[in-house]
C-alpha positions in Angstrom: 20.5 14.8 27.2 21.2 14.5 30.9 19.2 12.2 33.1 17.9 14.9 35.3 16.6 17.1 32.5 15.1 14.0 30.9 13.2 13.1 34.0 11.9 16.6 34.4 10.8 16.7 30.8 9.0 13.3 31.2 7.2 14.6 34.3 6.0 17.7 32.4 4.7 15.5 29.5 2.8 13.2 31.9 1.3 16.1 33.7 0.5 18.2 30.6 -3.1 16.9 29.9 -4.0 17.2 33.6 -2.8 20.8 33.7 -4.3 21.8 30.3 -7.5 19.6 29.9 -8.9 21.8 27.1 -9.8 19.4 24.3 -8.4 21.8 21.6 -5.0 21.9 23.4 -4.9 18.2 24.1 -5.7 17.4 20.4 -2.7 19.5 19.3 -0.7 17.7 22.0 -1.7 14.3 20.6 -0.6 15.2 17.1 2.6 16.7 18.3 3.7 13.7 20.3 2.6 11.4 17.5 4.8 13.2 14.9 7.6 13.4 17.4 7.5 9.6 17.6 7.4 9.4 13.8 10.3 11.8 13.5 12.3 9.9 16.1 11.7 6.6 14.2 12.7 8.3 10.9 15.9 9.6 12.5 16.9 6.1 13.5 17.4 5.3 9.8 18.0 8.5 8.0 19.7 10.4 10.8 22.2 7.6 11.7 22.8 6.1 8.3 22.8 9.3 6.2 20.2 7.9 3.7 17.4 10.4 3.4 14.2 8.5 2.9 11.2 10.3 1.5 8.8 7.4 1.4 8.0 6.7 5.0 4.4 7.7 4.4 4.1 4.2 2.9 4.5 2.7 6.4 2.3 5.3 8.0 -0.5 4.3 5.5 0.2 0.6 5.9 -0.1 0.9 9.7 -3.4 2.9 9.2 -5.0 0.3 7.0 -3.6 -2.6 9.0 -5.4 -1.5 12.2 -8.6 -0.7 10.2 -8.6 -4.2 8.6 -7.9 -5.9 11.9 -10.7 -4.1 13.6 -13.1 -4.9 10.7 -12.2 -8.5 10.2 -11.9 -9.4 13.9 -15.0 -7.4 15.0 -13.0 -5.4 17.5 -15.2 -2.9 19.4 -14.1 0.6 20.2 -12.4 1.3 23.5 -9.0 0.2 24.8 -8.8 -3.0 22.8 -7.7 -1.3 19.5 -4.7 0.1 21.3 -3.4 -3.4 21.7 -3.4 -3.8 17.9 -1.0 -0.9 17.4 2.2 -3.0 17.8 0.7 -5.5 15.4 0.1 -2.8 12.8 3.7 -1.7 13.3 4.9 -5.2 12.7 2.9 -5.4 9.5 4.5 -2.1 8.3 7.9 -3.5 9.2 7.3 -6.7 7.2 6.5 -4.5 4.1 9.7 -2.6 4.8 11.8 -5.8 4.3 11.3 -6.1 0.5 10.9 -2.4 -0.1 14.1 -1.6 1.9 16.0 -4.5 0.3 15.3 -3.0 -3.2 15.8 0.6 -2.3 19.0 0.1 -0.4 20.7 -1.5 -3.3 21.2 2.1 -4.5 22.6 5.2 -2.9 22.0 8.9 -2.6 19.7 10.4 -5.2 18.7 7.1 -6.7 17.7 5.9 -3.2 15.5 9.0 -2.7 13.8 8.5 -6.1 13.0 4.8 -5.3 11.5 5.7 -1.9 9.3 8.3 -3.6 8.3 5.9 -6.4 7.4 3.3 -3.7 5.1 5.8 -2.1 3.2 6.6 -5.3 2.8 2.9 -6.1 1.3 2.2 -2.7 -1.0 5.2 -2.9 -2.3 4.0 -6.3 -2.8 0.6 -4.8 -4.8 2.0 -2.0 -7.1 3.7 -4.5 -7.5 0.6 -6.7 -7.6 -2.4 -4.3 -11.3 -1.8 -3.5 -11.7 -5.3 -2.1 -9.1 -4.5 0.6 -9.0 -0.8 1.1 -12.5 0.1 -0.1 -10.9 2.5 -2.5 -11.6 6.2 -2.4 -14.6 5.6 -0.2 -12.2 4.9 2.7 -12.6 2.9 5.8 -14.0 3.6 9.3 -12.6 2.5 12.6 -14.7 1.5 15.6 -16.0 4.4 17.7 -14.9 4.7 21.3 -17.6 4.0 24.0 -19.9 6.9 25.0 -18.2 7.1 28.3 -15.3 8.8 26.4 -16.9 12.2 26.5 -15.5 15.4 24.9 -13.4 16.3 28.0 -11.7 12.9 28.4 -11.7 11.6 24.8 -8.1 12.7 24.0 -6.5 11.5 27.3 -6.1 7.8 26.4 -4.7 8.7 22.9 -2.3 11.1 24.6 -0.8 8.6 26.9 -0.6 5.8 24.3 1.1 8.2 21.9 3.5 9.2 24.7 4.3 5.5 25.3 5.1 5.1 21.6 7.4 8.2 21.8 9.2 6.9 24.8 9.7 3.5 23.1 11.0 5.2 20.0 13.3 7.4 22.0 14.7 4.5 24.1 15.3 2.5 20.9 17.0 5.5 19.3 19.2 5.9 22.4 20.2 2.2 22.3 21.0 2.4 18.6 23.0 5.6 19.1 25.1 4.2 21.9 25.6 0.6 20.7 28.2 -1.0 18.5 25.5 -1.4 15.8 24.9 2.4 16.0 28.6 3.0 15.5 28.4 1.0 12.3 25.5 3.1 11.1 27.5 6.3 11.8 30.4 4.9 10.0 28.2 4.3 7.0 27.0 7.9 7.2 30.5 9.2 7.3 32.0 7.0 4.5 30.1 3.8 3.5 33.0 2.4 1.3 35.5 2.9 4.1 33.1 1.3 6.6 32.7 -1.7 4.3 36.4 -2.0 4.0 36.7 -1.9 7.8 34.4 -4.9 8.1 31.0 -3.3 8.7 28.3 -5.4 7.0 26.7 -2.3 5.5 23.7 -4.0 3.8 22.1 -5.7 6.8 23.0 -2.7 9.0 21.0 -0.4 6.8 18.1 -2.8 6.3 17.7 -3.4 10.0 17.6 0.3 10.7 15.1 0.8 7.8 12.8 -1.9 9.3 13.0 -0.4 12.8 12.2 3.0 11.4 9.2 1.6 9.5 7.9 -0.2 12.6 7.6 3.1 14.6 6.1 5.0 11.7 3.6 2.2 11.2 2.5 2.4 14.8 2.1 6.1 14.6 -0.1 5.6 11.5 -2.2 3.1 13.3 -2.8 5.3 16.3 -3.4 8.3 14.1 -6.1 6.4 12.1 -7.9 5.3 15.3 -7.7 8.8 16.7 -9.2 10.3 13.5 -11.8 7.5 13.2 -11.5 7.0 9.4 -8.9 6.7 6.7 -8.7 7.6 3.0 -5.9 7.0 0.5 -4.8 10.6 0.0 -4.6 11.1 3.8 -3.1 7.7 4.7 -0.5 8.0 2.0 0.2 11.7 2.1 3.3 13.0 0.3 3.4 16.0 2.6 3.9 13.7 5.6 7.4 12.7 4.3 8.4 16.3 3.9 7.0 17.3 7.2 8.8 14.5 9.2 12.1 15.3 7.4 11.7 19.0 8.2 11.1 18.3 11.9 14.3 16.2 12.1 16.4 18.7 10.1 15.1 21.6 12.2 15.8 20.0 15.5 19.1 18.4 14.4 19.4 15.3 12.3 21.4 12.4 13.8 20.8 13.6 17.4 18.6 12.1 20.1 16.7 15.3 21.1 16.6 16.9 17.7 13.5 15.1 16.2 11.5 15.7 19.4 12.5 19.3 19.5 11.7 19.9 15.9 8.2 18.2 16.2 7.4 20.2 19.3 8.1 23.4 17.4 6.7 22.6 13.9 3.5 20.8 14.7 1.9 23.3 17.1 3.1 26.1 14.8 1.5 24.4 11.8 -1.7 23.8 13.7 -1.9 27.4 14.8 -1.2 28.7 11.3 -3.8 26.4 9.9 -6.5 27.6 12.3 -5.6 31.3 11.9 -4.9 31.6 8.2 -6.5 28.5 6.6 -9.1 30.5 4.7 -6.6 32.4 2.5 -3.6 30.0 2.5 -1.2 32.6 3.9 -0.2 30.2 6.6 1.8 28.1 4.1 3.8 31.2 3.1 4.4 32.2 6.7 5.3 28.6 7.6 7.8 28.4 4.7 9.4 31.7 5.4 9.9 30.9 9.1 11.4 27.6 8.2 13.8 29.1 5.7 14.9 31.8 8.2 15.7 29.1 10.8 17.5 26.9 8.3 19.7 29.8 7.2 20.5 30.8 10.7 20.8 27.3 12.2 21.9 25.1 9.3 22.9 22.2 11.6 19.6 22.3 13.5 18.6 23.7 16.8 20.0 21.1 19.1 23.5 20.9 17.7 23.7 24.7 17.4 22.6 25.3 21.0 25.1 22.6 22.2 27.9 24.3 20.2 27.1 27.7 21.7 26.9 26.2 25.2 30.3 24.6 24.9 31.8 27.8 23.5 30.3 29.8 26.3 31.6 27.4 28.9 35.1 27.4 27.4 35.1 31.2 27.2 34.0 31.5 30.8 36.6 28.9 32.0 39.2 30.8 30.0 38.2 34.1 31.6 38.4 32.5 35.0 41.8 31.1 34.3 43.0 34.4 33.1 41.7 36.1 36.2 43.3 33.5 38.4 46.6 33.9 36.7 46.4 37.7 37.0 45.6 37.4 40.7 48.4 35.0 41.3 50.8 37.4 39.4 49.7 40.3 41.6 50.2 38.3 44.7 53.7 37.3 43.6 54.5 41.0 42.8 53.2 42.1 46.2 55.3 39.4 48.0 58.4 40.5 46.0 57.9 44.1 47.0 57.4 43.1 50.6 60.7 41.1 50.5 62.5 44.0 49.0 61.2 46.4 51.6 62.4 44.1 54.4 65.9 43.9 52.8 66.1 47.7 52.6 65.3 48.1 56.3 67.9 45.5 57.2 70.6 47.3 55.3 69.8 50.6 56.9 
C-alpha cells in the first residue's frame, strides 16, 4: 500500500463520522473498524506464520471480562476513563495467551486447530461456571456513559478509539511484515523444518506472534464490551467470531497488509445489512454464504492479491504493447530512411 493512498484512506476514515453522523451508520462503522482491527491482529499470527487459529474468541472474551471486572472492582465511572483500561485488558488477554499458545504451538496443522478450538470451549464453560468472577449466565454490566453522550454523539468516541486500535494494529503488522522477525515468520509459513534448519528459532517466533495477536483481539473485545454495555458468556466467547475473523482475512487476502482491512470493510457492513433485512426468516445466512462461496471460487487468493496480480499483468501488457509500438515505429523510420537514401543514389547515377 503506497503512502499517498494510505494517507487519503486515513483522511476518509477520520472524516467519515462527520460526513455521515447518522447513529445507525456510525454504529455499523464502529463494528466494522473493530473487526478490521481484530482481523489485522489475527493476521499477524495466522497470516504470517501459516498457523490457522480458530480460538481467538478466547482472547476477545478475556478482554471483555477484564474491562468489566476492572470497572466493577475499581469503581470506574462511565465516560472516557474506561477507554484507558482497554490496553490493560489487551495485556491480560496476552498474558493468558502465553500458556495457551505454548501448549497449542507444540503441535502443527490440524492438531493445532483442534487445540485452539478446545481451548475456546473450555474458556466458554468456565465463563458459565465461575459465578463468583463472571456472574455466570446472568452476565455483567459495564458503566454507562454520562448523559451528555446523547444519541447523536454517543458513537463518536467509540469510533475514534476503535480507529486508534486499528491504526496501532496496522502499524504493528507493517513492522512485523517488514522486519527480520517477520521474515522468520514467513519462512516458518513456507517450510518450518527448513526454517529451523536455517537457524530460525521457530518456537519463540511463533509464540511472540501469537501473544501479539491475542493482545489486539483482547483490546477489541474490551472496547466491544464497553460499547455494548453488557457481556454474557455466549456472546463474549462466540464460536462464530473465530470463523468470521478468519473469513475476513481469507476474503481480503491472508498474509497481506491491506487484506484483513479490506475483508472486514466488505463483510461486516454486508452482514449487518443482511441481518437487518432478512433476520426474520434467516435467509440472510444463505445469501451471505452463497456470496462468500462465489467470491472464494473466483478469487481463491483473496481480493488484494488478485487485484495486485491483475494490476501487474495489465501494466506489463501495456508496457509490452508500447514497446512493440515503439519498435514498429522505429522500423518504419529506418525503412523510410533507407528508401530516401536509395532515391538519392538513383538520382546521382542518372
